[in-house]
VEXTOR-51680 format. One line per 10 residues: for each residue x, y, z of C-alpha. Coordinates in steps of 0.1 Angstrom, whole numbers. Layout:
N
X/Y/Z ~ ...
***
This chain:
763
-9/60/452 ~ 29/52/453 ~ 45/48/421 ~ 69/19/437 ~ 41/-4/439 ~ 46/-41/429 ~ 42/-55/394 ~ 4/-60/399 ~ 1/-22/392 ~ 24/-17/364
-4/-10/339 ~ -37/4/342 ~ -66/-15/326 ~ -71/11/301 ~ -37/6/284 ~ -32/-30/288 ~ -19/-46/256 ~ -41/-61/230 ~ -32/-96/225 ~ -40/-112/189
-42/-148/187 ~ -23/-163/154 ~ -40/-192/142 ~ -20/-225/139 ~ -22/-226/102 ~ -8/-191/98 ~ 29/-193/94 ~ 51/-166/111 ~ 64/-138/90 ~ 93/-144/68
125/-130/82 ~ 132/-114/118 ~ 101/-118/141 ~ 97/-106/175 ~ 101/-136/191 ~ 136/-142/179 ~ 150/-114/203 ~ 137/-101/235 ~ 147/-64/242 ~ 150/-62/278
128/-34/293 ~ 152/-32/323 ~ 186/-31/303 ~ 212/-7/293 ~ 219/5/255 ~ 194/-7/230 ~ 206/-38/211 ~ 214/-26/174 ~ 200/-60/163 ~ 167/-50/178
166/-17/160 ~ 175/-32/127 ~ 150/-60/131 ~ 122/-35/139 ~ 131/-12/112 ~ 131/-40/86 ~ 104/-64/101 ~ 89/-85/75 ~ 54/-79/68 ~ 49/-106/42
30/-137/56 ~ 28/-171/42 ~ -5/-192/47 ~ -13/-229/45 ~ -41/-255/47 ~ -77/-241/52 ~ -64/-205/59 ~ -50/-206/24 ~ -81/-217/8 ~ -103/-191/26
-79/-165/14 ~ -80/-177/-23 ~ -120/-178/-19 ~ -116/-142/-5 ~ -94/-130/-34 ~ -123/-143/-59 ~ -147/-117/-45 ~ -121/-87/-48 ~ -95/-89/-74 ~ -116/-108/-103
-145/-85/-103 ~ -131/-64/-131 ~ -113/-91/-153 ~ -143/-115/-147 ~ -169/-91/-161 ~ -152/-86/-194 ~ -173/-112/-212 ~ -201/-86/-210 ~ -185/-64/-238 ~ -151/-76/-252
-170/-88/-285 ~ -191/-59/-289 ~ -161/-36/-284 ~ -140/-54/-310 ~ -165/-57/-339 ~ -188/-31/-356 ~ -205/-57/-378 ~ -213/-94/-380 ~ -176/-110/-378 ~ -169/-138/-404
-160/-170/-391 ~ -121/-165/-398 ~ -122/-132/-380 ~ -142/-147/-351 ~ -114/-174/-346 ~ -87/-149/-350 ~ -103/-126/-323 ~ -108/-156/-301 ~ -73/-168/-305 ~ -61/-134/-295
-83/-134/-263 ~ -70/-171/-255 ~ -34/-162/-261 ~ -36/-128/-242 ~ -51/-144/-213 ~ -23/-173/-213 ~ 5/-151/-220 ~ -4/-116/-205 ~ -22/-128/-174 ~ -13/-164/-167
25/-163/-176 ~ 33/-129/-172 ~ 14/-117/-141 ~ 4/-150/-124 ~ 37/-170/-128 ~ 62/-140/-129 ~ 51/-107/-118 ~ 35/-118/-85 ~ 68/-131/-73 ~ 83/-97/-77
67/-84/-44 ~ 82/-60/-20 ~ 77/-78/15 ~ 46/-90/3 ~ 32/-59/-15 ~ 24/-56/-53 ~ 21/-29/-80 ~ 46/-9/-97 ~ 57/11/-69 ~ 63/-20/-49
88/-29/-79 ~ 104/3/-73 ~ 108/-1/-36 ~ 121/-35/-42 ~ 149/-23/-68 ~ 156/4/-41 ~ 167/-22/-17 ~ 192/-37/-42 ~ 205/-4/-59 ~ 212/30/-45
184/49/-63 ~ 166/70/-36 ~ 175/93/-12 ~ 170/80/23 ~ 156/100/52 ~ 186/110/73 ~ 164/114/104 ~ 159/75/104 ~ 186/50/112 ~ 172/24/85
143/34/65 ~ 151/11/36 ~ 167/-25/42 ~ 195/-27/20 ~ 200/-61/4 ~ 223/-50/-24 ~ 244/-79/-40 ~ 281/-78/-40 ~ 295/-64/-73 ~ 315/-97/-78
282/-117/-76 ~ 266/-100/-104 ~ 271/-110/-141 ~ 289/-84/-164 ~ 255/-72/-179 ~ 236/-67/-146 ~ 268/-50/-131 ~ 268/-25/-160 ~ 230/-20/-155 ~ 231/-14/-121
261/12/-123 ~ 242/29/-150 ~ 212/35/-128 ~ 230/43/-97 ~ 254/69/-114 ~ 230/86/-139 ~ 204/110/-123 ~ 182/106/-153 ~ 180/70/-151 ~ 168/73/-114
143/101/-120 ~ 129/78/-150 ~ 125/50/-125 ~ 110/70/-98 ~ 85/85/-125 ~ 76/50/-137 ~ 70/37/-102 ~ 47/69/-94 ~ 30/69/-129 ~ 21/32/-125
4/40/-91 ~ -14/69/-104 ~ -28/53/-135 ~ -43/25/-113 ~ -58/49/-89 ~ -72/71/-121 ~ -89/38/-131 ~ -99/36/-96 ~ -121/66/-104 ~ -134/54/-136
-139/16/-131 ~ -166/19/-105 ~ -185/44/-125 ~ -181/24/-157 ~ -190/-9/-140 ~ -223/3/-120 ~ -237/26/-148 ~ -230/-4/-172 ~ -250/-29/-148 ~ -280/-3/-144
-278/2/-180 ~ -283/-35/-185 ~ -318/-33/-171 ~ -328/-17/-205 ~ -328/-52/-219 ~ -357/-61/-201 ~ -372/-26/-197 ~ -363/-2/-228 ~ -382/28/-217 ~ -360/32/-185
-350/70/-184 ~ -313/82/-184 ~ -323/102/-152 ~ -334/71/-135 ~ -303/51/-144 ~ -280/80/-133 ~ -297/84/-98 ~ -298/46/-91 ~ -262/45/-101 ~ -250/71/-81
-270/56/-51 ~ -254/22/-55 ~ -219/40/-57 ~ -226/57/-23 ~ -235/25/-8 ~ -205/6/-23 ~ -182/30/-7 ~ -200/31/25 ~ -194/-7/29 ~ -158/-1/29
-151/6/66 ~ -162/-31/73 ~ -129/-42/57 ~ -114/-64/30 ~ -119/-96/46 ~ -157/-90/54 ~ -163/-75/20 ~ -145/-102/1 ~ -163/-129/19 ~ -196/-112/8
-188/-104/-25 ~ -170/-139/-35 ~ -202/-156/-38 ~ -215/-131/-65 ~ -184/-135/-87 ~ -181/-171/-82 ~ -219/-178/-93 ~ -212/-154/-121 ~ -182/-170/-134 ~ -197/-204/-129
-227/-194/-150 ~ -204/-182/-176 ~ -187/-215/-176 ~ -220/-234/-179 ~ -231/-210/-206 ~ -198/-215/-225 ~ -201/-253/-225 ~ -235/-252/-235 ~ -229/-232/-266 ~ -198/-251/-274
-214/-283/-274 ~ -247/-271/-290 ~ -236/-248/-319 ~ -199/-251/-331 ~ -170/-269/-314 ~ -147/-262/-343 ~ -138/-229/-328 ~ -115/-247/-304 ~ -92/-244/-334 ~ -86/-211/-319
-62/-224/-295 ~ -37/-224/-324 ~ -18/-192/-324 ~ -18/-193/-361 ~ -53/-178/-362 ~ -43/-148/-343 ~ -13/-140/-366 ~ -34/-148/-395 ~ -63/-124/-384 ~ -37/-95/-378
-20/-101/-411 ~ -51/-105/-429 ~ -71/-73/-415 ~ -40/-49/-413 ~ -48/-16/-398 ~ -84/-28/-389 ~ -69/-56/-371 ~ -46/-36/-352 ~ -73/-10/-340 ~ -95/-39/-330
-67/-45/-303 ~ -82/-15/-285 ~ -113/-37/-279 ~ -97/-70/-272 ~ -74/-57/-245 ~ -107/-55/-225 ~ -105/-91/-221 ~ -76/-86/-195 ~ -84/-53/-179 ~ -80/-55/-142
-48/-73/-143 ~ -30/-45/-129 ~ -55/-46/-99 ~ -45/-82/-95 ~ -9/-73/-88 ~ -17/-42/-67 ~ -40/-63/-44 ~ -11/-86/-37 ~ -6/-72/-2 ~ -42/-77/6
-41/-116/-2 ~ -10/-135/-11 ~ 8/-149/-42 ~ -4/-186/-35 ~ -39/-176/-28 ~ -42/-156/-61 ~ -26/-183/-82 ~ -50/-209/-67 ~ -80/-189/-75 ~ -69/-182/-110
-57/-215/-121 ~ -84/-237/-104 ~ -113/-216/-112 ~ -111/-179/-129 ~ -90/-189/-160 ~ -110/-218/-170 ~ -144/-201/-166 ~ -131/-171/-186 ~ -118/-194/-213 ~ -149/-214/-220
-170/-181/-217 ~ -154/-166/-246 ~ -151/-199/-265 ~ -188/-205/-258 ~ -199/-169/-270 ~ -179/-175/-302 ~ -195/-208/-308 ~ -228/-190/-307 ~ -218/-159/-327 ~ -206/-182/-356
-239/-197/-363 ~ -261/-166/-353 ~ -285/-161/-381 ~ -295/-126/-369 ~ -262/-113/-372 ~ -269/-94/-340 ~ -254/-116/-313 ~ -221/-97/-313 ~ -237/-67/-301 ~ -245/-79/-267
-224/-108/-264 ~ -233/-122/-231 ~ -271/-118/-231 ~ -276/-129/-265 ~ -259/-161/-259 ~ -271/-173/-226 ~ -291/-206/-225 ~ -328/-205/-232 ~ -348/-197/-200 ~ -320/-182/-181
-322/-146/-192 ~ -336/-131/-161 ~ -313/-150/-139 ~ -284/-137/-159 ~ -296/-103/-159 ~ -297/-102/-122 ~ -264/-119/-118 ~ -247/-98/-144 ~ -258/-65/-126 ~ -245/-77/-93
-213/-91/-109 ~ -207/-57/-126 ~ -213/-37/-93 ~ -188/-60/-75 ~ -163/-54/-102 ~ -157/-19/-87 ~ -141/-34/-57 ~ -109/-45/-71 ~ -99/-11/-79 ~ -112/3/-47
-90/-20/-28 ~ -60/-17/-49 ~ -64/21/-45 ~ -59/17/-6 ~ -31/-8/-10 ~ -10/17/-33 ~ -17/47/-14 ~ -1/28/19 ~ 29/20/0 ~ 34/55/-14
29/68/21 ~ 54/47/35 ~ 80/58/13 ~ 71/94/17 ~ 53/104/-16 ~ 21/114/0 ~ 12/132/33 ~ 1/108/63 ~ -36/100/65 ~ -53/77/85
-49/40/80 ~ -71/14/94 ~ -59/-21/94 ~ -91/-43/90 ~ -77/-77/101 ~ -55/-93/128 ~ -49/-123/107 ~ -43/-108/74 ~ -18/-79/81 ~ -18/-62/46
-56/-56/45 ~ -62/-18/51 ~ -90/8/46 ~ -83/46/42 ~ -114/69/52 ~ -100/100/33 ~ -91/81/2 ~ -125/61/1 ~ -147/91/3 ~ -125/111/-22
-128/83/-43 ~ -166/80/-39 ~ -170/118/-48 ~ -150/113/-81 ~ -167/83/-94 ~ -203/101/-85 ~ -191/130/-104 ~ -178/111/-133 ~ -211/91/-135 ~ -233/123/-134
-212/142/-161 ~ -204/111/-185 ~ -241/94/-180 ~ -234/66/-203 ~ -210/38/-207 ~ -201/45/-244 ~ -184/78/-235 ~ -166/63/-205 ~ -157/31/-225 ~ -136/55/-247
-115/65/-217 ~ -110/28/-208 ~ -80/5/-215 ~ -50/32/-220 ~ -42/32/-183 ~ -41/-6/-180 ~ -19/-13/-209 ~ 5/14/-198 ~ 8/0/-165 ~ 14/-35/-179
43/-21/-202 ~ 57/-2/-171 ~ 56/-36/-151 ~ 74/-53/-181 ~ 103/-29/-177 ~ 105/-28/-141 ~ 103/-67/-136 ~ 129/-71/-162 ~ 154/-49/-141 ~ 142/-70/-110
151/-104/-127 ~ 185/-90/-134 ~ 194/-72/-101 ~ 175/-90/-77 ~ 169/-126/-90 ~ 203/-125/-108 ~ 189/-144/-140 ~ 208/-147/-172 ~ 208/-116/-193 ~ 197/-135/-224
168/-151/-208 ~ 156/-118/-193 ~ 158/-104/-228 ~ 139/-132/-244 ~ 110/-126/-219 ~ 112/-88/-221 ~ 109/-91/-260 ~ 78/-113/-259 ~ 58/-94/-233 ~ 71/-59/-245
55/-71/-281 ~ 23/-78/-268 ~ 21/-46/-246 ~ 35/-24/-275 ~ 9/-39/-298 ~ -20/-32/-274 ~ -5/2/-262 ~ -2/17/-296 ~ -39/6/-306 ~ -54/19/-274
-36/55/-277 ~ -60/59/-306 ~ -86/63/-279 ~ -69/94/-263 ~ -88/120/-282 ~ -119/104/-277 ~ -121/102/-240 ~ -86/85/-227 ~ -74/119/-221 ~ -95/119/-187
-76/90/-171 ~ -43/103/-183 ~ -49/136/-170 ~ -60/124/-134 ~ -28/101/-137 ~ -5/134/-145 ~ -21/153/-118 ~ -18/125/-90 ~ 20/119/-103 ~ 27/155/-99
13/155/-63 ~ 33/125/-54 ~ 66/137/-68 ~ 61/173/-55 ~ 54/159/-20 ~ 86/136/-21 ~ 106/167/-32 ~ 96/189/-2 ~ 101/158/22 ~ 137/154/8
142/193/13 ~ 128/190/48 ~ 152/160/57 ~ 182/178/46 ~ 173/208/67 ~ 163/187/97 ~ 196/166/97 ~ 214/197/109 ~ 197/196/144 ~ 205/160/150
230/163/180 ~ 245/139/204 ~ 239/151/241 ~ 275/161/246 ~ 271/184/214 ~ 245/203/232 ~ 247/200/271 ~ 278/195/293 ~ 278/179/327 ~ 302/185/357
309/162/387 ~ 281/175/408 ~ 258/169/377 ~ 252/205/372 ~ 242/211/334 ~ 251/239/310 ~ 248/245/274 ~ 279/240/250 ~ 297/271/240 ~ 281/266/208
249/274/222 ~ 261/302/246 ~ 273/282/276 ~ 246/293/297 ~ 236/274/330 ~ 207/250/329 ~ 183/249/360 ~ 163/219/369 ~ 124/222/372 ~ 108/199/393
84/174/376 ~ 86/148/347 ~ 89/162/312 ~ 82/136/284 ~ 95/148/252 ~ 82/132/220 ~ 109/121/198 ~ 99/110/162 ~ 133/97/155 ~ 144/76/186
181/84/188 ~ 204/113/196 ~ 186/144/210 ~ 150/154/200 ~ 148/185/185 ~ 120/198/207 ~ 144/191/238 ~ 172/212/222 ~ 148/241/217 ~ 134/239/250
168/241/270 ~ 182/268/245 ~ 151/291/250 ~ 144/285/288 ~ 180/274/300 ~ 162/248/320 ~ 150/213/318 ~ 127/191/338 ~ 142/172/369 ~ 132/139/353
136/140/314 ~ 122/114/290 ~ 127/111/255 ~ 96/91/243 ~ 94/75/211 ~ 68/53/194 ~ 80/25/170 ~ 50/11/150 ~ 57/-25/137 ~ 36/-40/109
18/-66/131 ~ -13/-65/152 ~ 3/-62/187 ~ 36/-67/205 ~ 39/-90/234 ~ 41/-74/266 ~ 77/-88/273 ~ 91/-73/242 ~ 72/-38/240 ~ 95/-14/262
131/-4/256 ~ 146/19/283 ~ 180/34/282 ~ 198/60/299 ~ 215/90/283 ~ 246/108/292 ~ 225/136/307 ~ 217/130/344 ~ 181/117/352 ~ 175/116/315
159/84/299 ~ 151/73/264 ~ 119/54/265 ~ 108/32/233 ~ 74/17/229 ~ 74/-9/202 ~ 38/-14/192 ~ 14/-31/167 ~ -14/-15/144 ~ -43/-26/169
-26/-10/201 ~ -34/26/213 ~ -4/37/232 ~ -9/73/240 ~ -37/74/265 ~ -46/101/293 ~ -23/77/319 ~ 7/75/293 ~ 27/93/321 ~ 19/69/348
27/38/324 ~ 62/55/317 ~ 71/62/352 ~ 60/27/364 ~ 83/10/338 ~ 111/35/348 ~ 108/24/385 ~ 111/-13/373 ~ 142/-3/351 ~ 157/12/381
150/-12/407 ~ 151/-45/389 ~ 180/-67/377 ~ 179/-71/341 ~ 197/-104/345 ~ 171/-119/365 ~ 143/-114/336 ~ 122/-147/338 ~ 104/-165/311 ~ 71/-149/322
87/-116/317 ~ 88/-106/353 ~ 119/-99/374 ~ 131/-106/407 ~ 135/-79/433 ~ 173/-67/439 ~ 183/-52/473 ~ 180/-16/469 ~ 215/4/473 ~ 214/40/487
219/52/450 ~ 189/33/438 ~ 167/46/467 ~ 179/82/460 ~ 171/78/422 ~ 136/64/431 ~ 130/92/455 ~ 137/118/429 ~ 115/100/406 ~ 86/98/429
89/134/440 ~ 89/146/403 ~ 61/127/395 ~ 40/138/424 ~ 47/175/413 ~ 37/174/377 ~ 38/153/344 ~ 42/174/313 ~ 40/164/277 ~ 64/185/255
58/182/215 ~ 76/201/187 ~ 57/223/161 ~ 79/229/134 ~ 73/257/109 ~ 94/257/79 ~ 100/288/57 ~ 117/291/26 ~ 154/304/27 ~ 163/337/10
181/333/-23 ~ 161/302/-33 ~ 155/304/-71 ~ 120/308/-82 ~ 113/275/-95 ~ 122/257/-63 ~ 105/285/-43 ~ 72/278/-61 ~ 74/241/-57 ~ 82/242/-19
55/270/-14 ~ 29/243/-29 ~ 46/218/-6 ~ 43/238/27 ~ 8/246/19 ~ -1/209/16 ~ 21/202/48 ~ 0/228/66 ~ -32/213/62 ~ -24/179/59
-31/154/89 ~ -1/152/113 ~ 6/118/134 ~ -3/137/164 ~ -40/138/154 ~ -43/103/167 ~ -30/111/202 ~ -51/114/234 ~ -33/137/257 ~ -48/157/284
-48/193/271 ~ -37/209/305 ~ -6/189/305 ~ 7/193/269 ~ 31/221/260 ~ 39/228/222 ~ 75/241/216 ~ 74/261/180 ~ 105/267/162 ~ 112/280/127
135/259/102 ~ 148/272/69 ~ 143/250/39
***
């Protein structure tokens, strides 16, 4: 088959693009979008604006109409499972004996104002706005700050890993200007910010191990209310089975899981709403006085140390709020706000108010010990038991989803090795699933369930990570408010002091749980943080070493008038022979000369007759239109081209016929007039000059001879003279690097056409 066939043969069926239709009610991504610029696949140098837009393409999506309502419905099934099941145990975790009416009012007042200030005002109204391109969590806050201040070391191998939006110094108020200068100039401040961002992620993921075990174990233990003789072994066995099934559902994707779980959470919350209204109207409506913050202050003042310690139980009313922010990328700010204000918030308020109304008039003095089951309306016990068990199982999903979202963020910022990421939706781009993380989480939760075997011991480990993350969030959002939003310093200080006062009170109380079991999640968080920071340290060292090999063509190869090639004097000045065939060198950067090519010509003093520097540029969208996918440019080396493929996350680029696709587009590039590009992406033929025919002939002969894919196999060794501490850290990094998944693992290249070029780099 001739490679010069017409456009009908440009693409083989197996590698034809995947086209995702965007619904009419999904607004385009904010910022630069693909349709704004059309990089020609037949043109000269790559448009710098295209490079900039590609590297900083907005992932954030906005929704409207029924799509927004549907997303709000989905969010109910994922992010509110944890905070939504808190009515099961808040009062029992707060009191050790029947509370007095005043104490009950005080506790209820604290719950009401915590849900209002900590969740509604702080998170729903303020923190959700501090997203980094649609992503949430403490690491997203760190990433956002990194775009407005010079606080991170960037990868020198990439032309724009971080889109800087740093405000001009003159545009900042004096306090903000001083603050930015401080964190940019003092390394300790930058290190503390990095630790805060990483520690926040680690603590949420540590809770991701604990929460499924706690919620599922608690749900199955709830069966003892109806069957007291249920054995511990049976509870553990059933709990572990449910956990395995829960994690086995994760490959179906966030959208499908959320759609299935949402009815459970909604029925659960509606039942709590109805039970609360029933108890409020039947028993004691005077508990509505708890809406006055006076009763919260009076309770803490009257109870003293005992009241302060009880905050460790009351904070369980908003556990899960950190997952709410971390799951932002899977949904959207508006969807979460709609579901919270219109449904979840009123349901939770009335649930706690109704329970307090019942407990206030409980003659047995035992209602507080099991505040949900003891306060349900008559005749609804068995229904409440079933829906409570289902809701408690579903509650785990919030932490599982947030773990996937956070891990994808830290991978993008090179704090963790590359692992397989599966985008589970073509419509909602931020919804991801990670097989390795999923199965590791499953193993962790099953082990924790089997070892601890009851919720009492697990409950002691609960809450510390949550409130620590909320405090870190308060600090980092305050920085965002000054450096990004440029809000007046006095306003920021006011809100910081209010939120920090709540965080500090809860945190100090929660820390008393550390000796009783909270050390477990803290230990997991510390281990994860060390892994993340160690990997980043190793990557920064690797970047510095690799930067030395980034060369322009003229720095490595010289060309004379006869197009003969030779190495520059720096590399020995030897002549370079041409080997017939097409050599496709994989280039992970996309500019200058790939390291693998430099190593090839230095070692063999030869290069293929047709040389192609092949670079894949992934974009955070499902697919790239055919007319915008390919960018081809010439280099200063004769018969050498740079071929860039821009692709979305649903498209498989590397296939056995990749060489044919590349050569066919090279033919179009050589033979077509790029100014003749029409709306449909085709091009009109141009009269072939002798030069064009000669170039086509060389390309066709080379392709007929052979196509070879050349990849680099870099081995890193620690340089002599490295101090012992750095040597130990780099040794661990290199061990992780050796056994971690590489990006080449996803490729499908014929093994008999592949060559690996090994080389050693000192680090």
